N, C-alpha and C positions, 0 to 999 in steps of 0.2 A: 732414091736413098732408102735402102731396106735395112731394119734393125733384125739382126740374127737372135737365135734363142741364147747363145752364149754370151751376147752383150747383154741381154735382158738379165741373166743369171748372175754375171759379174757386178751388175749394178745394184742387183738385189743384196747379194752377198755384202758390198761395200756398205749399203744402206744399214743392213743390220749390224755391221761392225763398229759403224759410228755410233749407232744407237747404244749398243752394250757399252763401248768405251765411255760414252757419255753418262750413261748411269752409274757406272764404277767411279768416275772422277765426281760425279755429283755426291756419291754416297761418301767418299773419302773427304770433300769439302765439309760436309755436314758434320762428320765425325770430328774433324779437326776444329770446326768452330764450337763444337759443344766443349770441347776440352779447353779452350781458351776464354770462354764467356762465364766462368765461375764468379761469382760476387767475390769482391775482395774484403769484405766485412769492415767498413768503416766504423769507428766510434763517435763519428760526429753527432749521432742522435743519442747516444748514450748519456743521459743526464740524471740528475738525481730526481726530478720532475717525472720523468718516465717510469724511473722505479717505483716512486710513490703511487703513480696512476694505475700501474699493474697490480696492485694489492687489492 
C-alpha cells in the first residue's frame, strides 16, 4: 500500500483546518467566559466594623 502526495497534502490541510478551527473556538469560549465571570458585588461583608477599620 502506497501513500500518494495528494493524500499527504489532503491530510496536512485537514490537520491545519482542525487546528485553526480549534483555536478560534477556544478564543470564543475564553471571551464568553470572561463576560460571564464578573463579580456580582455582594453586600455580605459590608459592615460597620469594616468601615471603621478602613479609616
